[in-house]
C-alpha positions in Angstrom: -43.6 31.0 42.9 -41.8 28.4 40.9 -39.0 26.4 42.4 -35.7 26.5 40.5 -34.2 23.5 42.2 -35.1 20.8 44.7 -33.0 22.6 47.3 -35.5 25.5 47.1 -38.4 23.3 48.2 -40.0 24.0 51.6 -38.9 21.7 54.5 -42.3 20.0 54.7 -41.6 18.7 51.2 -37.8 18.2 51.1 -37.3 16.5 54.5 -39.5 13.5 54.0 -39.2 12.8 50.3 -36.4 11.0 48.5 -34.6 12.8 45.7 -36.6 11.5 42.8 -39.9 12.3 44.6 -38.6 15.8 45.2 -37.9 16.2 41.4 -41.4 15.0 40.6 -42.9 17.4 43.2 -40.9 20.4 41.8 -41.8 19.7 38.2 -45.5 19.1 38.9 -45.7 22.2 41.2 -44.1 24.5 38.7 -46.3 23.3 35.9 -49.5 23.5 38.0 -48.6 26.9 39.4 -48.1 28.2 35.9 -51.3 26.7 34.7 -53.6 27.6 37.6 -51.7 30.5 39.2 -52.8 29.4 42.6 -50.2 28.1 45.1 -52.6 26.0 47.0 -53.8 24.2 43.9 -50.2 23.7 42.7 -49.3 22.0 46.1 -52.3 19.6 45.7 -51.3 18.7 42.1 -47.7 18.2 43.1 -48.5 15.9 46.1 -50.9 14.0 43.8 -48.1 13.5 41.3 -45.7 12.2 44.0 -48.4 9.8 45.3 -48.7 8.3 41.8 -45.1 6.9 42.2 -44.5 6.9 45.9 -46.3 5.9 49.1 -45.6 5.9 52.8 -44.4 2.6 54.3 -45.3 1.3 57.8 -42.5 3.5 59.3 -43.9 6.7 57.6 -41.1 6.9 55.1 -41.8 7.7 51.4 -40.8 4.8 49.2 -41.2 4.1 45.5 -44.2 2.0 44.6 -43.5 -1.4 42.9 
């Protein structure tokens, strides 16, 4: 199921991520879901895409990599 907007993302994604990371997640998820047609795979691809640009700091918050 593709997400039309970042407000449609599930809580486990939308709560911890900053806005830009949510956008990355949504785009990567939608693309992977269309390509692989498996939600589990799409989630893995989307998280991987987020982790290319963001990481968790010592407080467990997602921050943009430098």
